[in-house]
N, C-alpha and C positions, 0 to 999 in steps of 0.2 A: 639440648636435653631439657625437658620441663623439670619444674620442681617435683612433681609426682614421680618422674622416672628416677629421680635421685634418691627418693625416700622409701618407695614401694619396693618390696623384695621380688626379684625377678625369678625366684625358685620357690617352689611349694613343696616344703620336706614331708608334708602330709602324703604325698604322692610316691615319695620315695620307696622303690621296690627291689629287692634283691633276691626275691623267690627263686630266681633262674640260677643263682649262684651255688656251685657244689663244693662244699668244704672238704669233700673227699672222704669223710667218715660220717657215721651216725652222731646224732646229738650227744648221747650218752658217752660216746667215746671222747668227743670234744670235751665235755665237762671234766671226765677223768683226767685228761691231759692237763687242763687248765688247773685242776687241783694239785696234781702232781708237781707242776711246774711252779706254782705259788708256795707249796708247802715244802715238798721233798728236795726238789732240785736245788733251791738256793741254800739249804741246810747241809748239802754234801760237802765235807771238808775240802778245802782247796787242792790238795795234792790228788784227789781221787778222780782224776780225768776218766779213767777207765769205767767208773760207775756211772758218769754223766753219759759217756758214750753208750753204755748198755741201756740206760733209760731211754735215750732218744732212739736207739734202734728198736727197742721194744715198742715204741710209739710209731714205727714205720719210716723213721728217717735212715739214710744210707750214710753212715758215718764210717770212714776209713781208719785204718790202724794208726796209732800214734797221734791221734787228733787231740789238741789241748783245748778244753772249753772251760772258761771261768763259770762259778756258780752263778754269777749275776747275769749271764747271757739269757736272752728271751727269744722264744721260737713259737710263733703263733700256731702254725699247724706243722709239727715235725715230719709228718709223712710227705710233704712237699719240699723237702730239703735234702741235698746231697752234698756232703763234704768230703774232699779227697783226702788221702793220706797225708799225714804230719802236717796238717793245717792248724792254725791257732785262731781261736774265736775269744776276743777279750772281753773284759769287764763292761757290763752295761751295753754290750751289742744287742740290737734287736733286728731279728730276722723276721720281718712283717710278710710271712709267706702265704698270703692270699693266693698266689701263684707259685710256680716253681722257683726255687733259688738253688742254683749248682755253683759250688765253690770248688775249684780245682785242687791239685796237690800242692803242698809246700806254699800255701796262701797264709797271709796274716790279714785278719779283719781286727783293726784295733779298737781300743775302747770307746764306747759311746757312739760308734758308727751305727747307722740306720740303713737297712737295705729294705726298700719299700716297694713291694709288688702290686699295690692297690692305690687307686686314685678315684677321682670322679670327673664326669664330663661336665665342664663349666658352661657348656652351651645348652645342656639339657635341663629345662624347667623342673624335671624331678630329680636332678643331681645324681643321674645314674652311675653305678659303680663300673669302673674299668680295672682290669688286672692285666699284666704282662709279666713274664718271667725276667729273671736276672741271671747272668751267667759271669763268673769270675774266672779268668783262666789260669791255669798253673803258674805259680811262682809269683803272683801279683801281690802287692801290698796296698791295702786300703787303710790309710793312717787314721790317727784319732779324729772322732767327731765329724766323719764325713756322711753325706747324704747320697744314696744311690737310688735314683728314680726307676719306676717300673719300665721294663723293656731294655734296660741298659746292658751291654756286653762290654766287659773290660777285658782287654787282650792280655795274654800270657806275659807274665814279668814286668807287667805295667805298675807304676806307683802313683796312687792318687794321694796328693799332698794333704795335710792335716787341715780339717775344716772345709773341704771342697764339697760343692754341690755337683753331682754328675747327672745331667738330663740327657746326654747322648753318648753313643759308644765312644770308647776310648781304645787307641790302637795299642797293640802289643809293643813291649820293650820302651815305652815312653815314660817320662816322669811328666804327670799332669797335675795342674794345679788351679785353683780359683773357684769362684762362683760367678758365672757358669764355668765349669771345669774346662780347661783346655790343654792339649799336649803342649809341652814346653821345650823339651830336650830329650835326646836318647838316654836311657838309663845305662850306666856302665858298671860292669862287674869286674873286680880286680881278683883274678885267681892266684891263690897262693901255692 
């Protein structure tokens, strides 16, 4: 590798173009959502989960009954999000929904976790945008401060251990840990 290859940029961000990307709503609607999310949503009192569900549903999200959403959670485009009944979305969770995010019933997405449906093509000199959906199966728990990459499917009743980074699909009913995240052992439930 020559010295020039080490110092010159391989990408030209002046040529970046995402004009093909469809946010799913007109610009004014996106701006209205960003305003509501920045001002209204975080000011809703902690116990008023039903109000936050209502706000998200008004903006096109599909939020099931009994879903608990903390006021500091962030939703890029709520109309690309579906959350099943009785799931929990923790403090400072980010649902970066450039593409669809589907979270099943009775799931827990713990604080500071980041579900990321967008990335860039590192082989493209124009740094082209890439998106892919994320699916979290029923009964899964994504523990605190996890990163879930675009295109990942997490199987039903899986556990993703704290601070794991998930770059590929994780199987149902497994406890999965690490960076990169790997299945470690079967999840056990003790019925009372």
